C-alpha positions as CSV (number, residue, x, y, z in Angstrom):
1,M,5.1,39.5,-18.9
2,K,2.2,37.2,-19.6
3,Y,2.9,33.5,-19.8
4,N,0.6,30.8,-21.1
5,L,1.4,27.6,-19.4
6,K,-1.7,25.8,-20.7
7,N,-0.6,25.5,-24.3
8,G,2.9,24.0,-24.6
9,P,5.3,26.7,-23.2
10,S,9.0,26.3,-23.7
11,S,11.2,25.3,-20.8
12,K,12.6,28.9,-20.6
13,E,9.1,30.4,-20.3
14,F,8.1,27.8,-17.8
15,L,11.1,28.6,-15.5
16,E,10.8,32.3,-16.0
17,F,7.2,32.2,-14.8
18,I,8.2,30.5,-11.5
19,E,10.9,33.2,-10.9
20,E,8.5,36.0,-11.7
21,T,5.7,34.6,-9.5
22,L,8.1,34.4,-6.6
23,R,9.3,38.0,-7.1
24,N,5.7,39.3,-7.3
25,I,4.6,37.4,-4.2
26,K,7.6,38.6,-2.2
27,K,6.9,42.2,-3.2
28,T,3.3,42.0,-2.0
29,E,4.5,40.5,1.3
30,I,6.9,43.5,1.9
31,Q,4.5,46.2,0.7
32,R,1.5,44.6,2.4
33,V,-0.7,45.1,-0.7
34,S,-3.3,42.7,-2.1
35,T,-2.5,40.7,-5.2
36,S,-4.2,38.3,-7.4
37,D,-3.7,34.7,-6.4
38,E,-4.2,33.5,-10.0
39,D,-0.5,32.9,-10.6
40,V,-0.3,30.7,-7.5
41,L,-3.3,28.7,-8.7
42,I,-1.5,28.3,-12.1
43,I,1.6,27.1,-10.1
44,I,-0.6,24.5,-8.3
45,K,-2.4,23.2,-11.4
46,Y,0.3,23.4,-14.1
47,V,3.7,23.6,-12.5
48,I,3.6,21.2,-9.6
49,P,3.0,18.2,-11.9
50,H,6.3,18.9,-13.5
51,T,8.4,19.1,-10.3
52,A,10.2,15.9,-11.0
53,S,11.6,17.5,-14.2
54,L,12.6,20.8,-12.6
55,P,16.2,21.7,-11.7
56,H,16.8,21.7,-8.0
57,K,17.0,25.5,-7.9
58,Y,13.5,25.9,-9.2
59,K,12.1,23.2,-6.8
60,M,13.4,25.4,-4.0
61,Y,11.7,28.4,-5.6
62,L,8.5,26.5,-5.3
63,V,9.2,25.6,-1.7
64,E,9.8,29.3,-1.0
65,I,6.5,30.3,-2.7
66,F,4.6,28.0,-0.4
67,S,6.7,29.0,2.6
68,L,5.9,32.7,2.8
69,P,4.5,33.3,6.3
70,K,1.7,35.6,5.2
71,K,0.6,33.3,2.4
72,V,-0.3,30.2,4.5
73,Q,-3.5,30.0,2.4
74,Y,-1.3,29.0,-0.6
75,L,-0.1,25.9,1.2
76,S,-3.6,25.2,2.3
77,Q,-4.9,25.4,-1.3
78,L,-2.1,23.0,-2.4
79,L,-3.1,20.5,0.2
80,E,-6.8,20.8,-0.6
81,Y,-6.1,20.4,-4.3
82,T,-4.0,17.3,-3.7
83,K,-6.8,15.9,-1.5
84,A,-9.3,16.5,-4.3
85,L,-7.1,14.7,-6.7
86,D,-7.0,11.8,-4.3
87,T,-10.8,11.6,-4.4
88,N,-10.9,12.0,-8.2
89,A,-12.8,15.3,-7.8
90,I,-10.7,17.2,-10.4
91,I,-8.6,14.6,-12.1
92,Q,-10.3,14.4,-15.6
93,E,-8.0,16.9,-17.3
94,N,-4.9,15.0,-16.1
95,R,-6.2,11.5,-16.9
96,K,-5.3,12.0,-20.6
97,T,-1.6,12.3,-19.7
98,S,-1.2,9.4,-17.4
99,D,-2.6,6.2,-16.0
100,A,-1.1,6.8,-12.7
101,N,-2.6,8.6,-9.8
102,V,-1.7,12.3,-10.4
103,S,-2.0,13.0,-6.6
104,D,1.2,11.1,-6.1
105,I,3.1,13.8,-7.9
106,Y,1.7,16.4,-5.5
107,K,2.4,14.3,-2.5
108,K,6.0,13.8,-3.5
109,F,6.4,17.6,-3.7
110,L,4.7,18.1,-0.4
111,L,7.1,15.5,1.1
112,F,10.0,17.4,-0.5
113,F,8.6,20.6,0.9
114,L,8.6,19.1,4.4
115,Q,12.1,17.7,4.2
116,R,13.8,20.7,2.6
117,G,11.8,23.7,3.7
118,Q,12.5,25.7,6.8
119,Y,9.0,27.0,6.7
120,L,7.7,25.7,10.0
121,S,10.5,26.9,12.2
122,Q,10.6,30.2,10.4
123,V,6.9,30.8,10.9
124,L,7.0,29.7,14.5
125,T,9.9,32.1,15.2
126,E,8.5,35.1,13.4
127,N,5.0,34.9,14.6
128,F,4.8,33.0,17.9
129,L,7.8,34.1,19.9
130,C,7.5,37.2,22.0
131,V,10.3,39.7,21.7
132,K,10.0,40.6,25.4
133,K,10.5,38.1,28.1
134,D,7.4,39.2,30.0
135,G,5.3,37.5,27.4
136,K,2.6,40.3,27.5
137,S,2.4,40.6,23.7
138,P,1.0,37.4,22.1
139,F,3.1,37.9,19.0
140,G,5.9,40.3,19.9
141,N,6.9,42.9,17.4
142,S,7.0,40.7,14.3
143,K,6.2,42.2,11.0
144,N,4.5,39.0,9.7
145,N,1.9,38.5,12.4
146,F,-0.9,36.0,11.6
147,N,-4.5,36.9,12.2
148,K,-6.7,34.4,14.0
149,F,-8.0,32.9,10.7
150,E,-4.4,32.3,9.5
151,I,-3.5,30.8,12.8
152,K,-6.3,28.2,12.5
153,I,-5.2,27.3,9.0
154,F,-1.6,27.0,10.0
155,Q,-2.5,24.9,13.1
156,S,-4.8,22.5,11.1
157,L,-2.1,22.0,8.4
158,Y,0.7,20.9,10.6
159,F,-0.7,20.0,14.0
160,G,-4.3,19.1,13.1
161,S,-3.1,16.1,11.0
162,K,-4.0,17.5,7.6
163,F,-0.4,17.2,6.4
164,Y,0.2,13.8,7.9
165,N,-3.1,12.3,6.8
166,L,-2.4,13.3,3.2
167,L,1.2,11.8,3.3
168,S,0.5,8.9,5.6
169,K,1.3,6.3,2.9
170,M,4.6,7.9,2.1
171,I,5.9,8.7,5.6
172,T,5.6,7.1,9.0
173,I,4.2,8.9,12.0
174,D,7.6,8.7,13.7
175,D,9.3,10.5,10.8
176,Y,6.6,13.2,10.7
177,L,6.9,13.8,14.4
178,K,10.7,14.0,14.0
179,I,10.1,16.7,11.4
180,L,8.0,18.7,13.9
181,L,10.7,18.1,16.5
182,K,13.4,19.5,14.3
183,S,11.3,22.6,13.6
184,F,10.7,23.1,17.4
185,Q,14.5,22.7,18.0
186,K,15.3,25.3,15.4
187,L,13.3,28.1,17.0
188,D,15.3,31.1,17.9
189,Y,14.8,30.9,21.6
190,T,16.9,34.0,22.2
191,L,14.0,36.2,21.1
192,G,12.1,35.6,24.3
193,S,9.2,33.5,25.6
194,G,6.5,31.9,23.5
195,S,3.0,33.0,22.9
196,K,0.0,30.9,24.1
197,Y,-0.3,29.3,20.7
198,L,3.1,27.5,20.9
199,G,1.7,25.5,23.8
200,E,-1.4,24.6,21.8
201,F,0.8,23.5,18.9
202,F,2.9,21.3,21.1
203,C,-0.2,19.7,22.6
204,D,-1.6,19.1,19.1
205,A,1.7,17.6,18.0
206,I,1.5,15.1,20.8
207,K,-2.1,14.3,20.1
208,L,-1.1,13.1,16.6
209,N,0.2,9.9,18.3
210,P,0.7,10.3,22.0
211,V,2.7,7.1,22.5
212,H,5.3,7.9,19.8
213,A,5.2,11.6,20.4
214,M,6.0,11.4,24.1
215,D,9.1,9.3,23.4
216,I,10.3,11.6,20.6
217,F,9.6,14.9,22.2
218,F,10.3,14.1,25.9
219,E,13.0,11.4,25.9
220,H,15.1,12.8,23.0
221,W,14.7,16.5,23.8
222,I,12.7,18.0,26.7
223,F,14.0,15.6,29.5
224,L,17.6,15.3,28.3
225,K,18.7,18.3,30.4
226,A,17.2,20.4,33.1
227,E,18.2,23.5,31.0
228,T,16.1,22.3,28.1
229,F,13.1,21.7,30.3
230,D,13.5,25.1,32.1
231,N,14.6,27.5,29.4
232,I,12.9,26.0,26.4
233,F,9.9,23.9,27.3
234,L,8.7,26.0,30.3
235,D,9.5,29.4,28.8
236,I,8.6,28.8,25.2
237,F,5.8,26.2,25.3
238,Y,4.3,26.1,28.8
239,K,4.4,29.4,30.6
240,N,2.1,31.5,28.4
241,C,-0.3,28.8,27.2
242,D,-3.9,28.8,28.6
243,I,-4.9,26.6,31.6
244,L,-6.6,24.0,29.5
245,H,-3.4,23.2,27.5
246,K,-1.3,23.4,30.6
247,K,-3.5,20.6,32.1
248,I,-3.1,18.6,28.9
249,L,0.7,19.0,28.9
250,F,0.8,18.1,32.6
251,K,-1.2,15.0,31.9
252,Y,1.1,13.9,29.1
253,I,4.3,14.5,31.1
254,I,2.9,12.4,34.0
255,K,2.0,9.6,31.6
256,Y,5.6,9.7,30.3
257,L,7.2,9.8,33.7
258,N,4.8,7.0,34.8
259,K,5.9,4.9,31.8
260,L,9.6,5.4,32.8
261,N,8.9,4.6,36.4
262,V,7.0,1.4,35.6
263,Q,9.5,0.2,33.1
264,L,12.8,1.2,34.6
265,Y,12.7,1.3,38.4
266,S,12.3,-1.6,40.8
267,D,10.4,-1.2,44.1
268,D,13.6,-1.2,46.2
269,Y,15.6,1.2,44.0
270,H,14.8,4.7,43.2
271,G,18.0,6.7,43.6
272,N,17.5,10.4,43.1
273,I,14.4,9.8,40.9
274,P,11.9,11.3,43.5
275,N,13.8,14.6,43.5
276,V,13.9,14.7,39.7
277,I,10.1,14.0,39.5
278,A,9.4,16.5,42.3
279,Y,11.4,19.1,40.5
280,I,9.4,18.6,37.3
281,I,6.0,18.6,39.0
282,H,6.9,21.7,41.0
283,K,8.0,23.6,37.9
284,L,4.9,22.6,36.0
285,N,2.8,23.6,39.0
286,P,0.9,20.6,40.6
287,E,-2.3,22.6,40.6
288,Y,-2.7,21.7,36.9
289,G,-2.8,18.0,37.7
290,E,-6.3,16.6,37.7
291,F,-7.1,14.7,40.9
292,S,-9.0,12.0,39.0
293,A,-6.0,11.2,36.8
294,M,-3.4,11.5,39.5
295,I,-4.9,9.0,42.0
296,N,-5.7,6.4,39.4
297,T,-4.1,3.0,40.1
298,D,-2.4,3.1,36.7
299,V,-0.1,5.8,38.0
300,N,2.9,4.6,39.9
301,I,2.7,5.3,43.6
302,L,6.1,7.0,43.6
303,I,4.7,9.7,41.3
304,Q,1.6,10.0,43.4
305,Y,3.6,10.3,46.6
306,V,5.8,13.0,45.1
307,Y,2.7,14.8,43.6
308,I,1.1,15.0,47.1
309,R,4.2,16.1,48.8
310,V,4.7,19.0,46.3
311,L,1.1,20.2,46.4
312,P,0.6,23.6,48.2
313,P,-1.5,23.5,51.4
314,V,-4.7,24.8,49.9
315,W,-4.6,22.2,47.1
316,L,-3.5,19.5,49.5
317,K,-6.7,20.0,51.6
318,R,-8.8,19.9,48.4
319,L,-7.1,16.6,47.5
320,I,-7.9,15.2,50.9
321,N,-11.6,16.0,50.5
322,Y,-11.5,14.4,47.0
323,L,-9.8,11.3,48.4
324,F,-12.5,11.0,51.2
325,T,-15.2,11.2,48.5
326,Q,-13.6,8.5,46.4
327,W,-13.0,6.4,49.5
328,N,-16.7,6.6,50.3
329,N,-18.0,6.1,46.8
330,N,-16.0,2.9,46.3
331,V,-17.8,1.1,49.1
332,E,-21.2,2.2,47.9
333,K,-21.2,-0.2,45.0
334,K,-24.4,-2.2,45.0
335,N,-22.8,-5.2,43.3
336,D,-19.9,-6.8,45.0
337,K,-18.2,-7.3,41.7
338,D,-18.1,-3.5,41.3
339,F,-16.0,-3.1,44.5
340,N,-12.4,-2.3,43.5
341,E,-10.2,-3.4,46.3
342,E,-7.0,-2.4,44.6
343,Y,-8.3,1.1,44.2
344,D,-9.5,1.2,47.8
345,I,-6.0,0.2,49.1
346,R,-4.4,2.8,46.9
347,V,-6.7,5.6,48.1
348,S,-6.1,4.6,51.7
349,K,-2.4,4.8,51.3
350,L,-2.6,8.2,49.5
351,L,-4.9,9.5,52.3
352,I,-2.3,8.6,54.9
353,V,0.5,10.3,52.8
354,A,-1.6,13.4,52.4
355,L,-2.6,13.6,56.1
356,K,1.1,13.2,57.2
357,C,1.9,16.4,55.2
358,L,-0.3,18.3,57.7
359,N,0.6,19.2,61.2
360,N,-1.3,17.9,64.2
361,D,-3.3,21.0,64.7
362,Q,-4.5,21.0,61.1
363,I,-5.5,17.4,61.4
364,S,-7.3,17.7,64.7
365,N,-8.9,21.1,64.1
366,E,-9.8,20.9,60.4
367,I,-9.8,17.3,59.1
368,S,-11.3,15.3,61.9
369,V,-14.3,17.6,62.1
370,L,-15.1,17.5,58.4
371,P,-18.6,16.0,57.7
372,I,-17.1,14.1,54.7
373,F,-14.6,12.4,57.1
374,L,-17.2,11.5,59.7
375,N,-19.8,10.2,57.2
376,T,-17.2,8.2,55.2
377,V,-15.8,6.5,58.3
378,T,-19.3,5.6,59.6
379,H,-20.3,4.3,56.2
380,R,-17.2,2.2,55.7
381,L,-17.3,0.6,59.2
382,E,-20.6,-0.9,58.1
383,H,-19.0,-2.7,55.2
384,Y,-18.8,-6.5,55.2
385,H,-15.3,-6.6,53.9
386,K,-12.8,-6.9,56.8
387,G,-10.0,-5.2,54.8
388,V,-12.2,-2.1,54.3
389,I,-12.8,-1.9,58.1
390,E,-9.1,-2.3,58.8
391,R,-8.0,0.4,56.4
392,T,-10.8,2.7,57.6
393,M,-9.6,2.4,61.2
394,C,-5.9,3.1,60.2
395,V,-7.0,6.4,58.6
396,A,-9.5,7.2,61.4
397,K,-6.8,6.7,64.1
398,L,-4.5,9.1,62.3
399,C,-7.2,11.7,62.0
400,T,-8.1,11.5,65.7
401,M,-4.4,11.6,66.8
402,N,-4.7,7.9,67.9
403,L,-7.6,8.6,70.3
404,L,-9.6,5.8,68.8
405,E,-9.1,2.5,70.6
406,Y,-8.9,-0.3,68.1
407,K,-6.5,-3.2,68.5
408,S,-5.4,-5.0,65.3
409,D,-2.3,-6.5,63.8
410,F,-3.2,-5.0,60.4
411,I,-0.4,-2.9,58.8
412,L,-1.0,-0.7,55.7
413,D,2.3,-0.4,53.9
414,V,2.5,3.3,53.0
415,P,5.5,4.4,50.8
416,S,8.0,7.0,52.0
417,Y,10.7,8.7,49.8
418,E,13.4,11.2,50.6
419,I,12.7,14.5,48.8
420,D,14.9,17.6,48.9
421,F,12.7,20.7,48.8
422,G,15.5,23.1,48.3
423,F,14.5,23.6,44.7
424,C,11.2,25.1,45.8
425,S,12.9,28.4,46.8
426,K,13.0,30.9,43.9
427,D,16.5,31.9,44.8
428,A,17.8,28.4,45.2
429,V,20.1,27.0,42.5
430,C,19.0,23.5,41.8
431,D,21.4,20.9,40.6
432,I,19.0,18.4,39.0
433,D,20.4,15.8,36.6
434,F,17.7,14.6,34.2
435,E,19.9,11.7,33.0
436,Q,19.0,10.0,36.3
437,L,15.6,9.4,34.7
438,Y,17.2,6.9,32.4
439,E,20.1,5.7,34.6
440,T,18.7,2.1,34.7
441,K,17.7,2.1,31.0
442,N,20.2,0.5,28.8
443,I,20.2,3.1,26.0
444,D,22.5,5.8,24.8
445,I,20.6,9.1,24.5
446,R,22.1,12.1,22.8
447,E,20.4,15.4,22.3
448,N,20.8,15.5,18.5
449,S,20.5,11.7,17.8
450,I,16.9,12.1,16.5
451,G,17.8,15.0,14.3
452,N,20.9,13.4,12.9
453,N,19.3,10.1,12.3
454,L,16.3,11.7,10.6
455,E,18.6,13.9,8.5
456,K,20.6,10.8,7.4
457,K,17.4,9.0,6.6
458,F,16.1,11.8,4.4
459,Q,19.5,12.1,2.8
460,N,19.4,8.4,1.9
461,M,15.9,8.8,0.6
462,E,17.0,11.7,-1.6
463,I,20.0,9.7,-2.9
464,T,17.8,6.8,-3.7
465,R,15.3,9.1,-5.4
466,V,18.0,10.7,-7.5
467,N,19.4,7.3,-8.5
468,R,16.0,6.0,-9.5
469,E,15.0,9.1,-11.4
470,R,18.3,9.7,-13.2
471,A,19.3,6.0,-13.7
472,I,22.8,7.1,-14.7
473,I,26.4,6.7,-13.5
474,V,27.9,10.0,-12.7
475,D,31.7,10.2,-13.0
476,S,33.5,11.8,-10.1
477,D,35.0,14.4,-12.4
478,D,31.7,15.6,-13.8
479,E,31.1,19.3,-13.6
480,D,28.3,20.7,-11.5
481,E,25.2,19.9,-13.5
482,D,23.1,22.5,-11.5
483,E,25.1,25.2,-13.2
484,D,24.6,23.6,-16.6
485,E,22.0,25.2,-18.8
486,L,20.8,21.8,-19.9
487,Q,19.4,21.3,-16.4
488,D,16.8,24.0,-17.3
489,I,15.2,21.6,-19.8
490,V,11.7,20.8,-18.5
491,F,10.0,19.5,-21.7
492,V,10.8,16.8,-24.2
493,K,10.4,19.1,-27.1
494,D,13.2,21.3,-25.8
495,L,15.4,18.2,-25.2
496,L,15.0,17.3,-28.9
497,G,15.8,20.8,-29.9
498,Y,19.1,20.7,-28.0
499,F,20.0,17.4,-29.7
500,L,19.4,18.8,-33.1
501,E,21.3,22.0,-32.3
502,H,24.3,20.2,-30.8
503,I,24.4,17.0,-32.8
504,K,28.1,17.4,-33.5
505,D,29.2,18.6,-30.1
506,G,30.4,15.6,-28.2
507,Y,30.7,17.3,-24.8
508,V,27.0,18.6,-25.0
509,I,25.8,15.2,-26.4
510,E,27.2,13.5,-23.3
511,K,25.3,15.9,-21.1
512,L,22.2,15.5,-23.1
513,L,22.2,11.7,-22.8
514,R,22.4,12.0,-19.1
515,K,19.7,14.6,-19.1
516,S,17.5,12.5,-21.4
517,T,17.4,9.6,-18.9
518,E,16.6,11.9,-16.0
519,L,14.0,13.9,-17.8
520,I,12.2,11.0,-19.5
521,R,11.9,9.0,-16.3
522,S,10.5,12.0,-14.6
523,K,7.7,12.1,-17.1
524,R,6.0,8.8,-16.1
525,N,2.9,10.8,-15.3
526,F,3.0,12.6,-18.6
527,V,2.9,9.7,-21.0
528,G,1.2,11.7,-23.7
529,E,4.1,14.2,-23.9
530,V,6.7,11.4,-24.1
531,N,4.6,9.4,-26.6
532,Y,4.2,12.4,-28.9
533,Y,8.0,12.8,-29.3
534,A,9.1,9.2,-28.7
535,D,9.6,8.2,-32.4
536,E,11.8,11.1,-33.2
537,L,13.7,10.8,-29.9
538,L,14.4,7.1,-30.4
539,E,15.7,7.7,-33.9
540,T,17.9,10.5,-32.7
541,L,19.3,8.4,-29.8
542,V,19.9,5.3,-32.0
543,K,21.7,7.3,-34.8
544,L,24.1,9.1,-32.5
545,T,27.7,8.4,-33.2
546,N,30.6,8.4,-30.8
547,E,33.1,10.2,-33.0
548,L,34.8,11.9,-30.1
549,E,35.1,8.6,-28.2
550,I,33.1,9.9,-25.2
551,K,33.6,7.7,-22.1
552,N,30.6,5.6,-21.2
553,F,28.8,6.7,-24.4
554,E,27.1,3.4,-25.1
555,Q,25.7,2.9,-21.6
556,L,24.4,6.5,-21.6
557,R,22.7,5.9,-24.9
558,V,21.2,2.6,-23.8
559,N,20.0,4.2,-20.5
560,A,18.2,6.9,-22.5
561,I,16.6,4.4,-24.8
562,I,15.4,2.2,-21.9
563,S,13.9,5.3,-20.2
564,V,11.7,5.9,-23.3
565,I,10.5,2.3,-23.4
566,D,9.9,2.4,-19.6
567,V,7.5,5.3,-20.0
568,V,5.8,4.3,-23.3
569,P,6.4,0.5,-23.5
570,D,4.5,0.2,-26.8
571,K,7.2,2.2,-28.5
572,I,9.2,-1.1,-28.5
573,L,7.6,-1.6,-32.0
574,K,9.3,1.6,-33.2
575,L,12.6,0.5,-31.8
576,N,12.3,-2.9,-33.5
577,E,11.4,-1.1,-36.7
578,I,14.5,1.0,-36.6
579,L,16.6,-2.1,-35.9
580,L,15.2,-4.1,-38.8
581,T,14.6,-1.5,-41.5
582,E,17.3,1.1,-41.1
583,Q,20.1,0.2,-43.5
584,E,22.7,2.7,-42.5
585,L,23.1,1.7,-38.8
586,S,26.5,0.6,-37.7
587,L,27.1,-2.7,-35.8
588,Q,27.5,-0.8,-32.5
589,Q,24.2,1.0,-33.0
590,R,22.5,-2.3,-33.7
591,M,24.1,-3.9,-30.7
592,S,23.0,-1.0,-28.5
593,I,19.4,-1.5,-29.7
594,L,19.5,-5.2,-28.8
595,T,20.9,-4.5,-25.4
596,A,18.2,-1.8,-24.8
597,I,15.4,-4.2,-25.9
598,G,16.6,-7.0,-23.5
599,L,17.0,-4.7,-20.5
600,S,13.7,-2.9,-21.2
601,A,12.0,-6.3,-21.1
602,M,13.6,-7.0,-17.8
603,E,12.7,-3.6,-16.4
604,L,9.0,-3.9,-17.4
605,S,8.8,-7.4,-15.9
606,G,10.1,-6.2,-12.6
607,V,13.4,-8.0,-12.8
608,N,16.6,-6.2,-11.7
609,A,19.5,-6.5,-14.0
610,Q,21.7,-6.6,-10.9
611,N,25.3,-7.8,-11.2
612,M,24.3,-9.7,-14.3
613,V,27.9,-10.6,-15.2
614,E,30.4,-12.1,-12.8
615,N,33.3,-11.9,-15.1
616,K,36.7,-13.5,-14.7
617,K,38.2,-10.5,-16.4
618,A,38.0,-6.9,-15.3
619,Q,34.7,-5.5,-16.4
620,G,34.8,-3.1,-19.3
621,D,33.6,0.5,-19.4
622,L,30.2,-0.3,-20.8
623,I,27.9,-0.2,-17.8
624,V,24.2,0.5,-17.6
625,N,22.6,1.5,-14.3
626,N,18.9,0.6,-14.7
627,D,16.2,2.7,-13.0
628,D,15.2,0.0,-10.6
629,C,18.8,-0.8,-9.6
630,V,19.8,1.4,-6.8
631,G,23.2,1.1,-5.2
632,D,26.9,0.9,-5.9
633,N,26.8,-2.6,-7.4
634,D,23.7,-2.2,-9.6
635,V,25.5,-2.6,-12.9
636,V,25.0,-4.5,-16.2
637,S,27.9,-5.4,-18.3
638,L,27.5,-5.0,-22.0
639,D,30.6,-7.0,-22.8
640,N,28.7,-9.1,-25.4
641,N,31.5,-11.5,-26.1
642,N,31.7,-12.6,-22.5
643,I,28.0,-12.9,-22.1
644,I,27.6,-15.1,-25.2
645,R,30.7,-17.3,-24.8
646,G,30.0,-18.4,-21.3
647,E,32.9,-16.6,-19.6
648,G,30.4,-15.0,-17.3
649,K,27.3,-16.1,-15.4
650,V,23.9,-14.4,-15.9
651,I,22.2,-13.6,-12.6
652,W,18.7,-12.1,-12.4
653,K,17.2,-10.9,-9.2
654,S,13.4,-10.5,-9.2
655,K,12.2,-7.2,-7.8
656,K,9.4,-9.2,-6.2
657,L,11.9,-10.4,-3.7
658,E,12.7,-6.8,-2.6
659,T,11.1,-5.7,0.7
660,V,9.8,-2.3,1.8
661,N,9.7,-1.7,5.5
662,G,10.1,-5.4,6.1
663,K,7.3,-6.4,3.8
664,R,7.7,-8.0,0.4
665,A,7.1,-5.4,-2.3
666,V,4.6,-6.1,-4.9
667,V,5.8,-5.0,-8.3
668,K,3.5,-4.9,-11.3
669,N,4.7,-6.9,-14.3
670,R,4.1,-4.6,-17.3
671,F,5.9,-6.9,-19.7
672,L,3.5,-9.9,-19.9
673,T,0.9,-8.0,-21.8
674,R,3.5,-6.9,-24.4
675,T,5.5,-10.1,-25.0
676,N,4.4,-10.4,-28.6
677,K,5.4,-6.8,-29.3
678,F,8.9,-7.5,-28.1
679,F,9.3,-11.0,-29.5
680,Q,7.4,-11.2,-32.9
681,P,9.2,-8.5,-34.8
682,L,12.6,-9.9,-33.8
683,A,11.5,-13.5,-34.6
684,N,10.2,-12.5,-38.0
685,G,13.4,-10.5,-38.6
686,W,15.4,-13.6,-37.9
687,L,13.3,-15.9,-40.1
688,N,13.4,-13.3,-42.9
689,G,17.2,-13.6,-42.9
690,I,20.0,-11.6,-41.4
691,D,23.3,-10.8,-43.0
692,M,25.8,-8.6,-41.3
693,G,28.8,-9.7,-43.3
694,T,32.0,-9.8,-41.3
695,F,30.2,-9.2,-38.1
696,D,27.4,-11.7,-38.8
697,V,28.2,-14.2,-36.0
698,I,28.8,-11.6,-33.3
699,F,25.5,-9.8,-34.2
700,K,23.4,-13.0,-34.4
701,L,24.7,-14.3,-31.1
702,Q,23.6,-11.1,-29.4
703,Y,20.3,-11.2,-31.3
704,L,19.7,-14.8,-29.9
705,E,20.6,-13.7,-26.4
706,T,18.1,-10.9,-26.6
707,L,15.4,-13.4,-27.8
708,R,16.3,-15.8,-24.9
709,I,15.8,-13.0,-22.4
710,I,12.4,-12.2,-23.8
711,V,11.3,-15.8,-23.9
712,S,12.4,-16.4,-20.3
713,L,10.4,-13.4,-19.1
714,S,7.3,-14.4,-21.1
715,T,6.4,-17.3,-18.9
716,G,2.8,-16.9,-17.8
717,S,1.8,-14.7,-20.8
718,S,-1.1,-15.7,-23.0
719,G,1.0,-16.4,-26.0
720,Y,3.9,-18.1,-24.2
721,E,3.4,-21.5,-25.9
722,D,3.5,-20.0,-29.4
723,I,6.6,-17.9,-28.4
724,K,8.3,-21.0,-27.1
725,E,7.6,-23.0,-30.3
726,M,8.9,-20.2,-32.5
727,M,12.0,-19.9,-30.4
728,I,12.7,-23.6,-31.0
729,I,12.4,-23.1,-34.7
730,I,14.9,-20.1,-34.5
731,M,17.4,-22.1,-32.4
732,E,17.2,-25.0,-34.9
733,D,18.0,-22.5,-37.7
734,A,20.9,-21.2,-35.7
735,V,22.3,-24.7,-35.3
736,R,22.0,-25.2,-39.1
737,Q,23.9,-22.0,-39.5
738,K,26.6,-23.6,-37.3
739,L,26.4,-20.8,-34.7
740,P,28.0,-21.8,-31.4
741,V,24.7,-22.2,-29.5
742,T,23.0,-24.9,-27.5
743,F,19.3,-25.2,-26.5
């Protein structure tokens, strides 16, 4: 079936297109046949912008479309399109529907995709885990193998920072790394060892932000248990990756262990730490440690000592040659300022540690006759610095089995730590407790703490998002709205159609009012659509009657009206017109309009209507949960009598006082440029005369209260002085009418 999404499709056609596209793409995946990507491009261009209006089920369909392992190019196209929107490359067509940055819609979907989708762990499991433990096949027997081009795309998206760079204003690097961590943790490790690419991905993930990544990956996962290090990190990520990435991973692990060693352990206390570090270095293979990085003075000497002790004999001799070279080069500096005494002392100590790992025959027959040794000693003995000479003679005496005669009281303090080398045997069962790495650190580490905290955070983010988008109060006995056909409404024209079709059905009207608030607020980036239907929608909402005495009917109606004004503020003129010209409206309908006008002004100005009434009596059922009020206590009482007669206290909280990530949030005031549109029609209506008969006093007091709210929020606007003067005239007239007001 052909669908035209460019020219006003119905909600039904829109949702059917999503389902059919998913079915077709899945079919091509299974049958491995080529298919046109046109439908996916339509999804990207015409469907993603409406994701805020989609039922949850269809959002997950979109996640599935962009999660298909063999269609990684779809996700890449979505990111590139979003990036292009960010740079205004292809935004012209969308500008006519919104003043906002359209790319934000796409970014929110991508963030939803990251949080909800299992794509990453699924792809890693299906394509980069070997079925056999021998690791000979780079991809195992998976049916969804990537080719090299697809691997590069996939790698650049997740681990080459494309995803994070695009979402960096919406998510912290810590949260992004925790998403990667959760995906790594969800791999099906029972399938076997990892391919070489998993090690590359792990390296790239750390490179995104090494400082944060090492804490997140190592402290909260890899080094919690020896089993995790052995069976997951070594088998899945380390064993089969190439030498280059093994060296990179080795370097990062040494940096992490060094940070722990520097921060946590005193010089006189090490416990079983040397054994734990020796175990880790041995398992990684010390041959992958670069000498230049390992003997740097930034590395704790305990780690250097363990590293030297674990080196195999061939590599130990290479290290000794390297140390002699560095020992010589350090004293060849032409400028005295370039001589690094700290480095010289460290190299001298490490030379002694390394030499003591050899037996006497090796030292006398191999080391003492090395040209590098003889030349370095001769050169250093000519140095003017006495410390250099003393350290040179310490090493020289050791290499010549104390045959050199040199009397001195100089002592070079060389470290020595107990190490149990039982774990070096392949058959040995090693009982290494990684918690000893943190035994002096005052923290409580749990394997799933990162995952649990991240999940809770995203759950809270989702709850907040739902509250802000729906701006409604959902009763505990409400039915599951996901199963309600009204949730399939995507466009405002279909919403109006449902209203007209079910105008006498109280149960459906209640659902429609809830849906109205949710749908309209999701259309902030489609102002043109809402503006086109706003007049008819406002009239429909205002003229609804609560014949079946639906609970919370009035606040649901007010919420829906406010949502329209929030998206198209200039429609306040239409709302005022309905209030002042429609003769058939009931008192309650007029009171609802006044309440909606006042609260709309507050919302546009960036003021929360939070806890507006602290009432002595129990609050009534009429409660409005405004879009910007998130939380259990974000309510506004519409008990007009109590507001007017002073039995409660009005409390306004400016949104400018709210903070985001510890910083004060800057909220744009959209009201100040529209103060006259709110105030003048109401002011003229009052001056032209109002007569509500029996309910005249009640209505006028609410009318005045609405005007007061508007005036108080108009401070700083260009017409504020005129508004204030007219309000004084109105209040004087109210006093003449003997209304119970003061000013």
